[in-house]
C-alpha positions in Angstrom: 138.5 91.6 132.5 138.6 88.0 133.2 136.3 86.0 135.0 136.7 82.2 136.3 134.8 79.4 137.5 136.4 78.4 140.7 134.7 75.6 143.0 132.1 77.4 145.6 132.8 76.1 148.4 136.4 76.6 148.6 135.0 80.3 147.8 132.4 80.3 150.5 135.4 79.1 153.1 137.4 81.9 151.6 134.7 84.7 151.9 134.3 83.2 155.5 138.0 83.4 156.1 137.6 87.0 155.2 135.2 88.0 156.7 136.6 87.3 159.9 140.0 89.6 159.3 137.8 91.9 158.1 136.2 91.8 161.6 139.3 92.3 163.8 139.3 96.0 162.4 139.0 98.2 165.0 135.9 100.0 165.0 138.0 103.2 165.3 139.5 102.3 161.8 136.2 101.2 159.9 135.9 103.7 156.8 133.7 103.6 153.8 135.8 101.6 152.4 136.0 98.4 155.0 132.4 98.6 154.7 132.4 98.2 151.1 134.7 95.2 150.5 132.7 93.5 153.9 129.4 94.2 152.1 130.9 93.0 148.4 132.6 90.0 150.6 129.5 88.9 151.9 127.3 88.9 148.8 130.2 86.8 147.3 130.0 84.3 150.5 126.2 84.5 150.1 126.3 83.5 146.0 128.7 81.0 146.2 127.4 79.0 149.8 123.8 79.3 147.7 125.9 77.0 145.0 127.5 75.3 147.2 124.5 73.9 148.6 122.8 73.3 145.1 121.3 70.5 144.0 121.9 70.0 140.3 125.3 69.7 140.5 126.8 72.4 139.0 128.8 73.5 142.4 130.9 76.5 140.7 130.8 80.2 140.9 131.9 82.5 138.3 134.1 85.8 139.6 136.0 88.5 138.2 139.5 88.5 138.7 138.6 91.4 140.9 136.5 89.7 142.7 138.9 87.0 143.6 141.2 90.0 144.1 139.4 91.2 146.8 138.7 87.8 148.9 142.4 86.7 148.4 143.9 89.7 150.2 141.6 89.4 153.0 142.5 85.8 154.2 
């Protein structure tokens, strides 16, 4: 599994966009997979936002390639 340290501000924005796209799915088409994607992206967005607001100056978040792929498929 590969990892990458990415800019937390950009990841938070990407997650917000991905969540917006997932919200456009009609209610009848929302299944368990859709719910899992939404929850995972919400968690990543919360972590990225916390890192972006960090006072320590370290505004990076580490994602796996799978997590990054999940976000990028929905923006």
